[in-house]
Every structure is written in C-alpha cells, then in structure tokens.
C-alpha positions in Angstrom: 0.0 -0.1 0.0 1.2 3.8 -0.6 2.2 5.5 2.2 0.1 8.2 3.3 0.9 10.6 6.4 -1.7 12.9 8.1 -0.4 15.5 9.7 -2.7 18.0 12.4 -0.8 21.0 13.6 -2.1 23.5 16.4 -3.4 27.0 15.4 -0.4 28.3 17.9 2.2 26.9 15.2 0.3 27.7 12.2 -0.3 31.5 13.2 3.2 32.7 13.7 4.9 33.4 10.4 8.6 32.0 11.4 7.0 28.9 12.8 4.8 28.2 10.1 7.4 28.7 7.5 9.6 26.1 9.3 6.8 23.8 9.6 6.1 23.8 5.7 9.3 23.2 4.6 9.7 20.2 7.1 6.2 18.7 6.4 7.2 19.0 2.6 10.5 16.6 3.4 7.9 13.8 4.6 7.7 10.9 1.6 4.8 10.1 0.3 1.3 11.2 0.0 0.2 13.7 2.9 -2.6 15.9 4.2 -2.1 18.6 6.5 -5.0 19.3 9.1 -4.9 23.1 10.7 -6.2 24.5 13.7 -6.7 28.4 14.5 -8.6 28.8 17.5 -6.4 31.6 19.4 -6.6 33.5 16.0 -10.3 33.0 16.2 -10.6 34.1 19.6 -8.6 37.3 18.8 -10.7 38.1 16.1 -13.8 37.5 17.8 -12.9 39.9 20.5 -11.9 42.9 17.8 -15.3 42.0 16.4 -17.3 42.4 19.7 -18.1 38.7 19.4 -18.4 36.8 22.9 -16.1 33.9 22.8 -17.5 31.3 25.4 -15.5 28.1 26.4 -16.4 24.8 28.2 -13.5 22.6 29.2 -11.5 23.9 26.5 -14.7 23.4 23.7 -15.6 26.5 21.7 -19.5 27.6 22.1 -20.1 28.0 18.3 -23.2 30.5 18.1 -24.0 31.9 14.8 -21.9 35.1 15.0 -18.8 32.9 16.5 -19.3 30.3 13.6 -19.1 33.8 11.0 -16.0 34.4 12.7 -14.6 30.6 12.7 -15.6 30.5 9.1 -13.2 33.8 8.3 -10.2 32.6 10.4 -10.2 28.6 9.7 -11.4 28.5 6.1 -10.0 32.0 5.0 -6.8 33.3 6.4 -5.3 30.6 8.1 -5.9 28.0 5.3 -5.1 30.1 2.5 -2.0 31.0 4.3 -0.7 27.8 4.6 -1.9 27.0 1.1 -0.1 29.8 -0.4 3.0 29.0 1.8 3.0 25.6 0.4 2.6 26.7 -3.1 5.6 29.2 -2.7 7.7 25.6 -1.8 6.5 23.7 -5.0 3.7 21.7 -2.9 0.8 21.7 -5.0 -1.5 22.4 -2.0 -5.5 22.4 -2.1 -7.3 24.1 0.9 -10.8 22.6 1.7 -13.2 22.7 4.4 -15.3 19.2 5.0 -18.4 20.9 2.4 -15.6 21.2 -0.6 -16.1 18.0 -2.5 -18.3 16.9 0.5 -15.0 15.7 2.0 -16.4 15.4 5.4 -20.0 15.2 6.8 -21.2 15.6 10.0 -24.0 16.1 12.6 -24.9 18.9 15.0 -23.7 17.8 18.4 -26.6 17.1 20.2 -28.1 19.4 23.2 -27.5 17.6 26.3 -26.7 19.5 29.5 -24.5 22.1 27.2 -25.7 23.6 23.8 -22.4 23.8 21.8 -24.4 25.4 19.1 -23.0 24.6 15.8 -20.3 22.4 16.8 -20.0 19.1 14.4 -19.4 15.6 15.1 -18.2 13.5 12.2 -20.5 10.8 10.7 -19.0 10.3 7.3 -15.7 10.8 5.4 -15.7 10.8 1.6 -12.6 8.4 1.1 -13.0 8.6 -2.6 -12.7 12.4 -3.1 -9.5 12.6 -0.9 -7.9 9.8 -2.8 -8.6 11.5 -5.9 -6.7 14.4 -4.9 -3.7 12.4 -3.2 -3.6 10.0 -6.5 -3.3 13.2 -8.5 -0.4 14.3 -6.7 -2.6 17.3 -4.7 -2.1 18.0 -1.0 -5.2 18.4 0.7 -5.1 21.2 3.4 -8.0 20.6 5.6 -9.4 23.0 7.9 -11.8 22.5 11.2 -14.9 23.3 9.7 -17.6 20.3 8.1 -21.0 20.5 7.2 -24.4 18.8 7.2 -24.8 18.3 3.5 -28.2 20.7 4.4 -26.2 23.8 3.9 -25.1 24.5 7.3 -21.4 24.6 8.2 -20.3 23.1 11.5 -17.1 23.9 13.7 -15.3 20.8 14.3 -12.2 19.8 16.5 -8.9 19.3 14.4 -7.7 16.5 16.1 -11.0 14.6 15.3 -11.0 15.7 11.7 -7.6 14.3 11.4 -7.8 11.0 13.6 -11.4 10.4 11.3 -9.4 11.4 7.7 -6.7 9.0 9.2 -9.0 6.0 9.9 -11.0 6.3 6.6 -8.0 6.4 4.6 -6.4 3.5 6.1 -8.7 1.5 4.1 -6.4 2.6 1.0 -3.1 3.6 2.3 -1.0 2.9 4.8 -1.2 5.8 7.4 0.5 7.4 9.8 -1.4 10.0 12.2 1.4 12.9 13.5 0.2 15.0 16.1 2.8 18.0 16.5 2.6 20.8 19.0 5.3 22.9 21.0 6.7 19.7 23.0 9.0 17.1 22.1 6.2 14.3 22.6 4.3 12.9 25.8 6.2 13.6 28.6 7.3 12.0 31.7 7.9 15.3 33.6 6.1 18.1 31.9 9.0 20.6 33.1 11.5 18.6 31.5 11.3 18.9 27.6 13.9 15.7 27.3 11.8 13.5 29.2 10.0 12.1 26.5 8.3 8.3 26.7 9.4 7.0 23.1 6.9 4.4 23.1 3.3 3.9 24.6 1.3 0.7 24.0 -2.1 0.2 25.8 -0.4 -1.2 28.8 1.8 1.7 29.2 -1.0 4.2 28.8 -2.5 2.4 31.8 0.0 2.6 33.8 1.0 5.9 33.3 -2.5 7.3 33.5 -2.9 5.7 36.8 0.3 7.1 38.1 -0.9 10.2 37.1 1.9 10.9 34.7 -0.2 11.2 31.8 -3.2 13.6 32.8 -5.5 16.1 32.0 -5.8 17.3 27.8 -2.8 14.3 27.2 -5.7 11.8 28.2 -8.4 12.9 25.2 -5.3 13.0 22.7 -4.2 9.4 23.7 -7.7 8.1 23.8 -8.2 9.4 20.1 -4.7 8.0 19.1 -5.4 4.4 20.5 -8.6 4.2 18.6 -7.0 5.6 15.3 -4.9 2.6 15.6 -7.4 0.1 16.8 -8.9 1.3 13.2 -6.2 0.6 10.8 -3.9 3.3 11.5 -0.3 1.9 11.6 0.8 4.4 13.9 0.2 7.6 15.6 3.0 10.0 16.4 3.2 13.0 18.8 6.0 15.4 18.5 7.3 18.6 18.3 6.5 20.5 14.9 10.0 20.8 14.1 10.4 16.8 14.0 7.5 15.8 11.8 10.1 14.9 9.1 12.2 12.5 11.1 9.4 10.9 13.0 11.2 11.7 16.5 8.7 11.8 19.6 6.0 9.3 21.3 4.8 6.9 19.0 1.6 5.1 19.8 1.1 1.5 18.9 -1.4 -1.1 20.0 
C-alpha cells in the first residue's frame, strides 16, 4: 500500500510566520502522500474580541453560536487555510485548501444538546475517502480546515484533532497511514517540566500504567484516547512530537 502521512498542527504554530514557514518546509520533507490538518483557535478568539463577539469556552471546547460560526469560518477556511496553501505553493507543494463541505469531504451532525448547547459544533459522521484519494493520487496535498457540514447547507465547527483522526482512519482502507499530532513539546513527557523526558513508545499497558500514576493527565488523555482509537481502526501508528521533528518522526509513538 502507498504510504500516507496525516499531520495535525495546532493554531499556535500556524499563526506565527516564522514557525509556520519552518513547519511547511519540514512537512514537505515527508515522503509519500500527505495531508495537513490545521487549527487556528487562538486567532479566532482574537478576531472575535476585535469584532465584539463573545467567546465562550467550556472545558476547552468552544461554544459556537451564529456570530462565532461566522468568525471561525473567516479565520479557519479563509485566513489560516489560504496562508498555509500559499506557503506550500511557494515551496512547490501543490496544495489545495478545503473545508468538509468542499467535494463533500466530511459530513457531520450537529452535536446534540445535553446539559450543554455547543451550538454549531459538528460530530463527524462520514468521510469521503474516494474524493480525498482522487486528490492524493493526482499529486495534490489537501489542507483541511476544522470546518465540516451537515449536507443541508450548514457549516459546523469541528475539532481539528478529530478531523485528523477521522481522516486517517477512513483512508487506512486505501493507504498505509501514519497520523502525526505536532505541538510545542517533544512528545508525551514523563515530567512536563522537562522537555527531554520523552516517553518514546506507548502501548495500551504503558498508557494505563502512566494514567493511573498521574504521569499522563488532563489534556493528554483525550489526545491519547483518540490515538488508540485510530490504531485500533487501521492506522499503522500515531506519533506525538514537536512540529520541527515531523519529518524525522521522533517523539512518542503510539502502537497497539
């Protein structure tokens, strides 16, 4: 099977010109087919403030009302996505920027209201593997923004980590897929104050051990839960690493 690498990068890295440029250079060094999934939440929050739109977060999740949906669409599908696409094109990477609505790449359902109404937040229901494969097999680099649609004309704000994982899982039917989550740390750390204390390999037993002892906690737990779900559903491996190391695949490797 042809190799495919799905890279998810957080907003903090793509919002600064110097770190974005380095990321794109390193991203293009990755061999084989590739997809870049990006965030941009900090920039959306900043723009919302400038426009007088209230920004509400609950446990790190954004409440997306109609006004906030307009803001995230402008930022994610517009400014951030096209800046990345233009940067890749300048480096001879033939990128195409997409939301889930383009080519019906990703359909979601509006998150049901339970104790919290998240507004126009989407939970992924379907990935159009044929459309993505068509682009990849013709040499394009899809750049996916964290927006999907319900195929009824409504855009939905969707977590970028989830988009990356769902894309990787769906394309594992057709490709040998590695999923890379990159952020500002070197990987999953034994000691969050020591950037060199990287745990090189995590399987299910190691994960449970470190979670029970408190070494792995808070925001890293859902990220690793997503990683294990991905490898359970056909993704070859998930790597959590620093953005500058995506081409060398150093960091923490998650396997079954």
